[in-house]
C-alpha positions, -999 to +999 in steps of 0.1 A: -504-685-257-542-682-255-561-666-283-584-636-277-614-657-289-605-684-263-602-658-235-635-642-245-653-676-244-638-684-211-648-651-195-683-654-210-686-689-195-674-677-161-698-647-161-727-670-169-717-693-141-715-664-116-748-650-127-765-684-126-752-689-091-769-659-075-801-678-065-779-706-050-758-680-032-790-667-015-798-702-003-762-708+010-762-675+030-797-676+044-784-690+077-759-662+082-765-629+099-780-601+078-746-584+078-728-614+065-755-621+039-751-585+026-713-589+026-715-621+006-739-605-019-717-574-023-687-596-029-706-616-055-718-584-072-682-571-072-669-603-088-696-601-115-688-564-121-651-572-125-659-601-148-681-579-170-653-553-171-628-579-182-652-591-209-657-556-222-619-551-223-615-583-243-643-574-267-628-539-273-595-556-282-612-580-306-621-555-334-585-543-335-573-579-339-598-585-367-587-553-385-551-565-384-561-599-398-581-583-426-552-559-435-529-588-438-551-605-463-563-574-482-541-568-513-550-531-513-536-525-478-501-525-491-491-553-468-478-585-485-499-615-477-478-641-495-440-642-501-429-629-535-416-653-561 
């Protein structure tokens, strides 16, 4: 099972890769018709948009996970953090 931190790092890396590829996309599609160029650019923009949305979802889930971890280690939370003797 992948941890949320690992997923966030992977999505951030993917997003950077997509964003850094935009200038290269323009070079790759310059020989295509204007319609196909626009189609390729719209597709790339949609993929970047979805990747950003996924990153936002993962980051929103992160504070909840952190709060649970803190509650487990906080003696005042009422949750046992170590087995009783």
